[in-house]
C-alpha positions in Angstrom: 31.7 78.0 -0.7 31.1 74.6 0.6 27.8 73.2 1.6 27.4 71.2 4.7 26.0 67.8 4.6 23.3 66.8 6.9 23.8 63.7 8.9 21.1 61.1 8.8 19.5 60.2 12.1 20.3 56.7 13.4 16.7 56.5 14.6 15.5 56.8 11.0 17.7 53.9 9.8 16.6 51.7 12.8 13.0 52.4 12.0 13.5 51.5 8.4 15.0 48.1 9.4 12.1 47.4 11.8 9.5 48.1 9.1 11.5 45.9 6.7 11.6 43.0 9.3 7.8 43.4 10.0 7.1 43.3 6.3 9.1 40.2 5.7 7.5 38.4 8.7 4.0 39.3 7.4 4.9 38.2 3.9 6.1 34.8 5.2 3.0 34.3 7.4 0.8 35.1 4.4 2.7 32.6 2.2 2.4 29.8 4.8 -1.3 30.5 5.2 -1.9 30.3 1.4 0.1 27.1 1.1 -1.9 25.5 4.0 -5.3 26.6 2.6 -4.3 25.3 -0.9 -3.5 21.8 0.4 -6.1 21.6 3.1 -8.5 19.5 1.0 -10.3 16.5 2.7 -12.2 13.8 0.9 -14.6 11.1 2.1 -12.9 7.6 2.1 -14.1 4.2 3.2 -12.6 2.4 6.2 -13.5 -1.0 7.6 -16.0 -1.0 10.4 -15.1 -4.5 11.5 -12.4 -7.2 10.9 -12.9 -8.8 7.5 -11.2 -12.0 6.3 -9.7 -12.4 2.9 -12.2 -13.6 0.3 -15.3 -12.1 1.9 -17.8 -10.4 -0.3 -18.1 -6.7 0.4 -21.2 -4.6 1.0 -21.8 -0.9 2.0 -22.7 -1.9 5.5 -19.1 -3.3 6.2 -17.5 0.2 5.8 -17.8 3.6 7.4 -16.9 6.9 5.7 -14.2 9.2 7.2 -12.9 12.5 6.1 -9.2 12.5 5.4 -6.5 14.3 3.5 -4.3 11.7 1.8 -2.5 14.0 -0.5 -1.1 12.6 -3.7 -2.0 9.0 -2.8 -5.7 9.7 -2.5 -6.5 8.1 -5.9 -5.3 4.7 -4.6 -8.0 4.5 -1.9 -11.7 3.8 -2.2 -13.9 6.8 -1.9 -17.5 6.9 -0.8 -19.7 5.7 -3.6 -16.9 3.9 -5.5 -17.5 0.4 -4.0 -18.0 -2.0 -6.8 -20.9 -4.4 -6.2 -20.1 -8.1 -6.3 -16.5 -7.7 -5.4 -14.5 -9.4 -2.6 -11.4 -8.8 -0.6 -8.0 -10.2 -1.6 -6.5 -9.8 1.8 -7.6 -9.5 5.5 -8.7 -6.1 6.7 -8.5 -4.8 10.3 -11.1 -2.4 11.8 -10.4 1.2 10.9 -8.2 0.3 7.9 -8.5 2.4 4.7 -9.5 0.2 1.8 -7.0 0.2 -1.1 -8.5 -0.2 -4.5 -6.1 -3.0 -5.5 -7.3 -5.0 -2.5 -10.7 -5.5 -4.1 -11.4 -7.9 -7.0 -14.4 -9.2 -8.9 -15.0 -12.7 -10.0 -14.6 -11.5 -13.6 -11.0 -10.5 -13.3 -9.8 -13.0 -10.7 -10.0 -16.8 -10.8 -8.3 -17.6 -7.5 -9.6 -20.4 -5.3 -8.8 -21.2 -1.7 -6.6 -24.2 -1.2 -6.2 -25.9 2.1 -2.9 -27.7 2.6 -2.8 -30.2 5.4 0.6 -31.5 6.6 1.0 -35.0 7.9 4.1 -34.0 9.8 4.2 -31.3 12.5 5.6 -27.9 11.4 8.8 -26.8 13.1 8.3 -23.9 15.4 11.8 -22.9 16.3 13.8 -22.0 13.1 13.4 -20.7 9.6 10.6 -19.0 7.7 8.3 -21.9 8.5 8.3 -20.7 12.1 6.1 -17.7 11.0 3.4 -20.1 9.8 0.4 -20.4 12.1 -2.7 -22.4 11.7 -5.2 -20.5 9.5 -2.6 -18.2 8.0 -2.9 -17.2 4.4 -0.1 -17.3 1.8 -0.1 -16.6 -1.9 1.0 -19.6 -3.9 1.8 -19.5 -7.5 1.5 -22.6 -9.7 2.5 -23.4 -13.2 0.8 -26.0 -15.4 2.7 -29.3 -15.9 4.2 -29.6 -19.3 4.4 -32.9 -21.1 8.1 -32.7 -21.9 9.0 -32.2 -18.3 10.4 -35.3 -16.6 10.0 -35.8 -12.8 11.8 -39.0 -12.2 15.1 -39.7 -10.5 17.2 -41.5 -13.0 20.3 -43.3 -11.7 23.7 -42.0 -12.9 24.6 -43.8 -16.1 28.0 -44.7 -17.4 29.4 -42.3 -19.9 28.5 -44.2 -23.1 25.3 -45.9 -22.1 21.9 -45.3 -23.6 19.7 -42.8 -21.6 16.5 -44.2 -20.0 13.2 -42.6 -20.7 11.0 -41.5 -17.9 7.4 -40.5 -17.8 6.0 -37.3 -16.3 4.0 -37.5 -13.1 0.5 -36.4 -13.3 
């Protein structure tokens, strides 16, 4: 005797696929919600309330707090209550700009002085990198101390077997 097999209803298979699809959509929505809630963390940071030139001393009244989510770079910016007293700005700041911790210095760790260079000749305005210079612009200049053994004179070319001339360093 043979037993007859019951055929499965196509409606039951379709319902199973619909429940599986609804479950996967609900699971993905829940995963996105958990990821957003985990990363939705805002902190209070300081932004400039006004335009500040480089070298100006900073006080609490020059800045406003804002709430922002800066992600992994949040430790590079100045939070509310972290402003060191007696510090000054190393570069110019525009209104609304976040303050980077490396933009502040104290007189203990930095011995820079402003240097005004006045040219007797007019600066070219058409070509080259000098064209970007404007009056009142700021540039970082690096200097090295003059060493005694360095010679800054223009000696004439000497014949091959002549005695070299001594020159004195400029001071």
